[in-house]
C-alpha positions, 0 to 999 in steps of 0.5 A: 214487670221483669225486664230482659237483660241483654244476654237474655235478649241475645239468647232468645234471638239466637234461639229464634234464628236457629229455629227459623233456620232449621224450619227453612232447611226442613222445608227447602232441603230438597231444593238445596240438595238439588241445587248442589247437583247442578253443574252450573254450566250450559250443556252446549259449553260442557266437555263430556268425559271420554267416550267408552270403547266397547271393544274393551271388556272394561266398558261393560258392567256385565258382558255375556254373564251367565248363570248355571242353567241359563237359557238361549237368550241374548239379553241387553240390559241398560241400567238406570241413573246411578251418578248423582252429578255435581260438576258433570252433566254426564258421568264418566264410566268407572266412577266408583260411587256410581258403580257401587250403586250399580253393582249393589242395587241396580244389577241384582234387582233389575238385571237379575230377573233376566239372568236365567234367560241367557247371557246378560250384557250391560254397558257402562255408558256416560249416563245423564246425572241424577240432576237431569231427572229432577229438572225439566231444563233444556240442558238436562234433556240434552244430557240424556239425549247425549247418553243415547249415543253411547247406548247405540254404540254399545248395542251395535258392538253387542249385536256384532257379538251375537249374530244369531239367537233371540234377543231380549232388551231390558232397562229401568227408568233412564235405561228404559227411556233410552231403549224406547228410542233404540227400538224406534230408531235402530231395531224397528227399521232392521227386519233381521234384528226385529225378527229376533226380538223376543221382547223388550222390558221397559221397566218403571218408565213413561213410554208414549203409546204413539212412539211404539212402531206398529211392528213392535207393539205393546204386548197384548198378552204373555204369549206374544213376541216381538213386543214391548212390556212397559209400565210406570208404577205408583202406589194405588192410593197415591194420586198426588204422585200419579199426577206429578209423574204424568205432568213431569214426564218426557218422551222422545219425539221423531227428531230425537228430542225429549218433549213433554208427554202432554196429553199423549197416552202412555203404555201400561203393560201389567208385568203380573199378567204380561198384557195391556188389560185394565182389569184389577189383578189380585195379589194371588196372581203375583209371582214374587217381589224381592229385595236383591240388593247386595246379592252376588250375580249368580245368587237367586233371591228368595221371592215373596209371592201373592203380595202385590195387587195391580191394575193399569189405570190411566196409563200408570201401573197402580199397585199395593205395597207389601207390608214388609220391612225389606221394602221400605225406602232407605239410603240418603236423599239422592239414593231415594230418587234413584231406582228402588232397592227392590223389585216388586215384580222380580218373579213375574218378570222371570216367568214372563221372559221365560214364556216369551223365549219358549214362544220364540223357540216354538215359532222358530222351530 
């Protein structure tokens, strides 16, 4: 029997250690990267970045941006998380990397469907970092609640700029969460503002049905106004993702705190039909998905219609996936946990907001 030399033993041992290290990184890579985004300080002792001044146009990513032929709506859009984190719980406005994702991905794909509704404004705000979406720690919930104060301040400044005319609210993921609270605490108690609300679009967010005020319910159909279009989307066969989404969901309570969804029913308004019906909706009714990433603000993307079948089921929007390269997940680990770089319901949202604004105009006239 041949005996191994010391050099061979060292070589084999090194190979095994490299193999084990590589396997460990593959298994725990997400945990390692997530830990790298942890600010490592309690939120109570954290010093946040300076507050934005919403009288300054630089505090806005978009301010009354219009495209040719836009309608009469006043659109207030709140973007999703674009700031990764690290040493900060909340990102300063004007962060170059966060702004790059905002302008390249989020605005074209999620504010874009409302561009033809009217003048679109989108505040920059001290957004809670991506890390706050990846943990259920109390510090993370406080950071998200802190971001709400900026959105409320921006909305009041924006409202003073738009004292009349129909209002459209739109937000995606974290932005939709913040609008959920804004609707309940700021808009519903103010009849003058409430009566101007054509609709609120809370895209890809878990919203507790009990949170919606009676005066601003979930939209029952596409002809209703003063209502909310809200959904959280998941692949139709991905039951594991559906369970995780509901298990990890947090919603605002009556004291302005983020609490677990628990057994509360969540809102699902199907963006294809504009209503709360739970019947399956065939792909032939789908008005168009698109990947608008990288497009200029006034460029309307090509839409791929009849691609996505949908159904509201158990409080989530189940959907099929278009078998197209442009809807594959791309980007680094952090980017793949932000708002998707495409919008499966771009054309449906365009049609929905146009119909509700038309209804608003008929009732106002």
